[in-house]
N, C-alpha and C positions, 0 to 999 in steps of 0.2 A: 327807359321808355316802355310803356305798357304794351304788351303784345296783344294782338287782336285775332280772334277766331270767329269765323262766319259759319253758322249752321244753316244749311239749306233745308227748309221744311217742304220737301217735295209733295208730301201728303199732309193735309191739315191735322191728322191725328198722329203723325210720326214726328215727335219732338225729341229734344236732346236728353231729357230726364237725368239719369245718373252721370252722363257725360258732362253736363253743365257744372256739377260740383267738382268733377275731376279737373276740368280746365280752369275753373275759378281758383281752386286750391293751387294750381300751377302758376297763378299770377296773370291769367288772361282776362281781357275784357271781352265779353260775349256780345255778339250781334247775331240777329236772325233775319232770314228773308223767306217770306211765304211764296212758294211757287204756284201751287194750286190752292185757291181759297176754298173754304167749306162749301160755298154755294155752287162751285164747279166740280165737286167730287164725282157727281154722276156723269159729267161731260167734261173730262179733264183736258181735252185737246185745245189748248189756247196758246196764243203767242205771249211770250214773257220776255221782258227786257231785264237781264240779270245785272247785278251790281258789278262795277269794275273790280276785278279780283286783285288788282295791284294795290298794295298797301296792307293786305291781310297777311298774317303769318301762317295761318292754317285755315283751310276751308273743309267743312265736313258735310258732304251730301248725305242726307239721311234716307230712311226707308220710304216706300210707297206701295200701294196695293196693286198697281198696274204693271204689266210687263214692260220692261225697259226697251224691248224690241218692237213694241206696237207701232205700226206704220204711221198712224195719225199723230202719235206723240213724237216720233222721231222727226216728223215734218214740222213740228211746232217746238214746244219747250224742251223736250229731251235733246233734240238737235242743238238748240241754243245752249243748253247746259253743258253738253259735251264740248262745244266750242269754248265756252268760258273756262272749263276745267283744263283744257289744253293750253289756253292762254295763261292760266294761273301756274301750271306746272312749268311752262316755258320761262316764266318770270321768277322761278325759284320758290313759289308758294307751296307749302306742304299740303297734301291731301289725305284725308282719312275718310274712306267710304264705308258706309254701314248698310248692309243688305242690298236694297235697290241702289243705294249710293255706291257700294262696291261694284255692283254690276254695271253701273253707268261709267265708272272708271275703266272697267275692263273693256266695255264697248267703245269708249272714246279713244282708247289707245291701241286698238287693233285686235282685241279679243272678241269672242262671240258670247252670246247669252241665249239660252234656250230652255225648254222644259226639262226639269230633272226627272229621272225615272221614279223617284219617290219624294214626296214633299217631306219637310222636316218642320214640325211644330212642337214646341216644348223645350225642355232642358236636355242638352246633349253634351257629353264629353267629346272632345276632338283629339285627333292625333296631330302633334305639332313638332316641327323641326327646330323651332325657336321658342322654347318655353320662357326664355327671358323676356320675350316681346309679347307673344300670344300664348297664354297658358293653356293647359288641357281643359280648363273650365271646371264645372259645367257652365255652358253659355246658352242663352235663350235663342231659339230659332223660330222663324215663321216665314217660310219661303217655299215656292213651288218651282223656281227656276234656278239655274246654275250657269256659271261662266266657264269659258276656256281662258287661260291666262294670256295676256297680250304678249307679243314678241318682246323679249328682253326682260320680262318679269320672272320672278322666282316664287313658286308656290311654297308656302311655309307651313300650311295646316290644312287638314282635310277630315272628312268623315267618309264612310263607305260610299255614300251617294253624291257628295258634292265637295269641290274645293272650298275651303273655309277662309283662307287668307293668302294674299300674295303681296310681294314688295315690287315696286317699280320706281327706282330713283328715290324721290322724296314722297312717294305715295305708298300708303298701306290700305288695301281693300279687305274688308271683313264681310263674310256672308252672314254671320250671326249678329245678334242684337246686344251689344254690351250695355246699352243705355237702359234696358228694361227695368222698371220697378213696378211695385204693386199698383200704384196710381195709373201709370201709363198703360199697363196691361188691362186694367179695368176699363179704360177708355176704348182700347182696341176691341175688347170682347163686346162692349156695348154697341160698337160699330160693325160687328161681325154679322151683317145682315144676310150674307150668303151662306152662313153656317159652315164656314171652313173648318173650324175646330170641332164642332159636334159631328160634322161629316166624316171626320177622321177618328171618331169614337173618343174624342177628348172632351172631358167634362170641364165646363168653365170654372166651377168651384174648385176642382182639383188643381187646375192650372194656376188659379189665383192663390190657393193655399201653398202650393209648392213655391211660387214666386215670393210670397211673403217670408217663407222659411229661408229662402236663398238670398234675400235682399242685402243683408249685412255683408255676407261673404262676396256677393256680386259687386257691391260698391267698392270693396277692397281690391278685387281683381281689376275693376275698371281703372282705378287710380294707378295700379302697377302698369297696366297696358298703356294708358295715356302718358305716364312719365317716361316709359321706355320708348314710346313713339316719338316724344318730343326730344329726348336726349340722343336718340340714334337716327331715326328716319327723318325727322323734320330738320335736324341740324346738319345732316350730311347723309349721303346714300349709305344705307345700312348693309354691312357685309352679309352675304348669304351663308 
């Protein structure tokens, strides 16, 4: 029977990119669900009815430009998404959270999320306790917040300023963006109206050039990560 993965597009420009190929190669049928549509990007506090998580093998909440702890969002779709993820986990559905998606997993299961002392944008090496699951990278980062791990979770990777990955039963939360490719980053930079990258003295052309150089190796790392996630975390709780 074909396995099913659901990608949650929390932000209209945060899509699965390289993760799609990795899951397709692993034999998964891909489905997507748009949480905040493009026309609500400037006013994202809306009520959302999420799909029934039962029946999926994996759910992947993806990134977003907004703080996961924003009060208006927690009262609307962020709160509903946390409920849906708890229901999924309770039914044995595996979760793979990416950046905002990792933060929402942390928040849903009792961790906290707040402003990081230093943002991370660009390609970073990380320190990892489980290189068989999450390699040292380099991995692409674009975030201003960080989590504390939920009760019972095990942090397995970090940088100097932020936790980068944790395990909780059949869930793996990632702070970095394994999905990034040149095309997706081009869309992000075109949508960078607040100037987050230039404001950090990061040149768009340099970020794109570096990402094009990294794309082949990054795609290989994503396949290793997804296959390890599926064989270890998704199939049974992964030993720490």
